[in-house]
N, C-alpha and C positions, 0 to 999 in steps of 0.2 A: 434201260438197265444193262449194265455190262457184266459179263460173266468173268469169273476169276480163272486165270490160267492154272491148270492143274500143276504145272511145274512150280509156279509161285507158291501155291498152297503147300506143296511138299517142302519147299525151302523154308517157309515160315514155320511149319510144324517141326522141321528138323532143328531150326534155330531155337524154337521154344523148348524142344526136348533137351538140346545141349545146355541151354540156360538153366533149366530145371536140374539137370545133372550137376552142373557147376555149383548151384545153390545148395544142393543136397551134400555135396562134397565139402563145402566151406565149413560147416560146423565141425566135421571130423578133423579138418586141417587146423582149425582154431584150437581144438582140444589137444592136438599133437604139439602145437606151438607152446602151449602152457606147461608141457611136461618139462621137468628139469633136464638140463643137458649134462651128460656125463663126460668128464675130462680125466684122462689118465694122469696121475701125478708123476712128476719126474723121478721121485725116489722109489717108484714101483710098489707103493703100498695099496694100490688098487684105485678104482674110480673115485673121483670127488664130484659130488653133486653140486651143480650151480643152480641156485634157486634164489628168488627174491628174499632179501633180509627182512626179518620181522622187526617190529618196533624195538629198539634198544639192542638188537643183535649185532655183534661185531664179527668180522671175518678173522679167521686164524691165519697165520703166515702161510700154511699149506693151502688154504682156500684162496688166499690172495694170489699165490703163484698160479693156481689154475685159472683164476679170473684174468690175470695178466696175460697168460698164454692165449686165452680166447680173444681178449681185446687186441692183442698184437696181430692175430690172424685177420681181424677186421681192418686194422690200420694198414696192413699190407695190401689190401684191395685198393686203397686210395693213394698210397705212396707213389706209384709210378706217375700219376698225373701231377703230383706236386714236384716230383723230381724233374719233370719235363721243363719246368720253369726255373730250374736251378736251385730249388729248395728241398727241404725234407721235413718230415714230422717224426717225432720220437715220443713213444709212450714212456713217461717217467715212472709210472707205477699206479697202483690202486691202493688206497688206504683201507683201514679196517671198517670204515663206514660205507664202502662200496663206491667211492668217488674216484674217477680216473683223472690223472693229470697228464697232459700232453704239452709239448713245446715245439716250436718251429725252429728249423736250422737252415743255414745257408742263406740263399736269397730271400727266403720267407721271413727270416728273423728281422724284425723292424719294418717290414713292408707295410704300407698303409692298408693293404687289402687283407692282411693276416687275420684280423678280427672277423671280417666278413667271411673269409674262407673257412675259418674255424667254425663259426656259428651256423653257417648254411651247408657245410660240408662234413668235416670230421666229427663234430659234435653230434649232428643229426644222424650220421651213419652209425656211430657207436651206440647211441641211445635206441635207434631203430632195430639194429641187429643184436643188441645186447641189452634188452630192457631191464635186466636185473640191476644194471648200474643205476645208482641214484642220481649221479650228475657227472658231467665231464667239464673239467676246468682247464683253461689255457694258461700256461705259466710263462712269464717273461717275454711276451710279444709286444 
């Protein structure tokens, strides 16, 4: 029979403790992620709540502006990588149904990889970080 090293037991119990703490924190984080995001409107009327649209609900122009501002912040995260290859991406807008429209510019426009870059990059990033969007559509590639 081999005896367990006290240092090993400590490490295992510490890891278990850290894992349990992370699991306990996860539900709290999930609840926070589900909270609507507040965005200040450009006209200064106060915060606009970004939340998933209900069935049949449409975005107002003011809400669309707030949604577009948030989507543009997300696009800015990936833009430098696209620009390194001589291209660019532009958010054309978000319609009243919560669908975002983007297009490629420069070297990316007409590139054979544009569809792949869109579906595995820009589209996934927008839908992951902005789950209130119903869809992201590539225009003119």
